[in-house]
C-alpha positions, 0 to 999 in steps of 0.5 A: 456496506463496503464498496471498493473502487479504483482511485481514478474513479473517485473524486480527489476529495474522497481520497483526501478525506481518508488522509486528512488530519492523520499521520498518513496525511504527512506522507501521502503514500510517497515513502516509496516514491520519493528518492532520498529521504522523504522528509528532507527531499520533498515538501508536504505540498509536493507530496500531496500534489504527487498523490493527487496526480497518482490517484487520478491515474489509478494508483490505489483503491478507495474503500467506502463504508455506507458511502463514506470514504473510509480506507485506502490501499496503494497498489500499482506496478512495482516499477512505479516505486523508485525508492522501493526498487533501491531498498535492499531488504525486499530484494534480499535472497531474490534475483528477479527483474526489479523493473518488471512492470508485470509485478504489482506492489501493495505498499500502503494502507490507511484507514480513516478514524471512525472506521478502524477495527472493522476489518477494512484492511483485510477487505482492501488487501483482498481487493488488490489481488483482483485489481492487479489481475484485472489490469494485466499483472502477472503477480502482486506482492506486498512487504508486511510486518509482524510484531513480537507479542507485547511489542508496540509497533508504531503506525509508521511501520505498520502502514505496509500491513500485517502478515496475517492480512495478506495471508488471509488474502491468499498471498504466500511468503516469498522471503523473510528478509528480516526478523519482522519483515516479509515479502509475500506474493500472489502469482496469477 
């Protein structure tokens, strides 16, 4: 049984269990938060502390499978992602107010070992739509990628999710700024 809960309603230990001992545990969903180059301009302790505080105020959703913490998705107002707002790719061909707090962003998925390949990212992506809407968002957008057939894409690149995941959650393409990157969105 899958249950998805806002991060401000779960203990930090459950969020940490999803990230612990994994590649995502080095970042702790700070890639689009830390200005500059994350690995140079912040320490792991700083990233964990920031994520702890952000999670406590509801910066994401936690998926439980049979009451075990199994997955995470970061979703909150787009303007909370300072580095995302400075990146050129998501804005290519777009002229809208980047600081509009009515637009939310989905930036990171993490599925704990032992729970992968069960469709959990699909469940989490769908839950972001209802969550953002329930919190007054006018829209929610994501920045997924695709890989060419036979091409290996590292986890570090696919943390944003795959295009198909968002298509199935009802997102539609806004732009296709690079060969592999898309901007997808649901307007309410």
